[in-house]
N, C-alpha and C positions, 0 to 999 in steps of 0.2 A: 630746579623747579620745586615748588611747594604745592602739595595737594590742597585744593580749595575745599576745606571742610567748613560748612556753615552750621548754624544752630539746628536746623532741621535734620541734617545728616547725623549730627551727634545724638540728637533725640531718637532718631530711628535706630541707631546702633544700640543705644542704651535700652530701648524697648525690647530689642532682641535678647539682650543679656538678662533683663528682668523676666522676660517670658521663659527663658531657659531655667532661671532660678526658681520661678513659680512652678514650672513643670516638674523640676526635681523635688521640690517640697511636696507637691501634690501626690507624687509617686511614693512619698515616704522614704526617699533616699537621702543618706548623708552625702556630704561632698566626697568622702572617701569611697563610698559605695558607688557613686556616679562615675568615679574615676577608674573603677575596675574595668580592665580591657582597653583603656585609653593609654596613650604613651605619656601620661602625666600623673601626678599625685593629686590627692584631694586638696592640697595647699594651692595648687595652680587654679583649681576651680574656685576656691575661696578668693583668690586675687582677681579672677575674672569677674566674679559676682560683685565685688566691692569696687571695681574700677581701678584697682592698684596696678593691674597689668591687663593687656589685651591678648586674646588668643589669636593664633594664626588662623587662616581660613580652614585649613585641614583640621585643626583642633576644634574649631567652632562646629564644623560638620560632624565630627565624631561625638562631641558633647551633646549636640542636638539629638543624634541617634541614641545616645545613652539614656535620654529622657523621653524617647519615642516622639521626637519632633523632627521636622525637616525644614531647611531654609527654602524659600521660594521667591521668585521674581513675579511681581504683580504689576498690572497696568490697569489703573482705575478699578482696583478690587478684583480683577480677573487674573488667575494664575496663568503665567505664560511659560513656566518651566516644567510643567507636568508631562508634556508630550514627547520629551526627548528619550529615546530608547537607550538602554545600556548595551554597549558593544561587547562582543566576545573577547575574552581575555583582558577586559578593562577592570581595574580595581574599582571598588565601590567609591572610594574617596575621589578618584579621578573622574568617575562618572558624575558624581555630585557637582564637582567643579565645572565640568562641561555642561551639565544640565542647567546650571546657573548662568553660565557665560553665553549659551546659545541664543536665548531671546534678546540679550543685549547686543550681541554681534549682529543679528538680523535687523534690529532697530537702528543701530548705528549705520549699517550699510545702506539702509533706505533713506536716511536723513542727512548724513554728513560724512566727510572724509576723516581718516585717522587723525590727521594733524589738527583738525578743527575740534574734535572731541578732546584730544590731548591738551590743547590750549585751555579749553573750558574747565577741565578738572584739575589742571596743574601737574600733569605728568608728561613724560616723553611719549612721542609717537610709538617708539619701540615698546614701551610698557603696554600700551593699548593693544598692539599687535600680539604681544606675548600672552596677555590676558585672554584675548579672543581665541587664540590658538591653543589655550590651556597648556602652555609651556611652563609658565610661572604663574602661580596663583596670586591675586592681589591680596593685600591685607583686608580684613573685613570692612574697615572704615572706607577703604578705597572702593570696594565693591558697592557699598552704600552710595557713595558719591557718583560712581559710574552709572548705577541704575537711576539715581535721581536726575542726573543731567540728561538722561534719555527719556525722562517722563515716566519712569518705572519706580518700583519700590522693592526693597528687600524686606522680607518678613518671615514669619514662622507659621507652620501648620502641623497638625497631628500627622504622624507617619502612617496611620491607618493600616498597621500591620496586624494580621490575624493573631500572631504570637506575642503581642505587646504585653499582655498581663504576665505571661510566663517569663518573658525577658526581664521585666521590672522585678518580679519576685526573686529571680536568680541574683540580680544585682543587690537586692536588699540583704542577701546572705553572703555577699562578697564573692560571688561566682561570676565568671564571664557570662555574658548574655548569650553567646553562641559557642558551639563546640569549635575547637581549633581549626578543623578542616573547612569551616564555613566563615572564618574570620573575614571581616569586611575589607581588610587591607591587602588581601590576596586576590589575584585575578579569578574571574569565573572561568570554568572550563568551557572550551569551545563547544557549541551545540552542533550536533550532527544534523544535517539536513538530508532527509530521505525523499 
């Protein structure tokens, strides 16, 4: 099967890339500085920004975080991915993937069966099931097509973090944005309920 990527999906994906490049530049970060704390080098960010290569969804999530942005799913301009809570012991990247998949899963369940969506976007039914269950992340362009087919859109928004300025300053000096014990790729400790 071949993923059905139309001009609108390509444009949406490219606008996300351009938005991240603009956010990096506005923050005064070089590509190398933006890559600090990411599992890639500045060269990878250069390739993503020029379209020579595409990031994985996990890398796209981390890149957005590095420039104080977040991916979001919208429906007619209203964000649908904001209300998903992070689970105890869930890594931040897994949470972000689940936060993006949840509104699409709910929309698909209300409108069509797995195989119908799979046929429309050009993937297997098993792929749709794995994406919805957050077992395997889709490629970013696949996420764009998935959202588009369900009448939604993938976009960017400011992360609205209170420590955003501090995090960007640390990156400018080539330092990780968060201390090691708070790294985003590690699970959060379980909260005690009293």
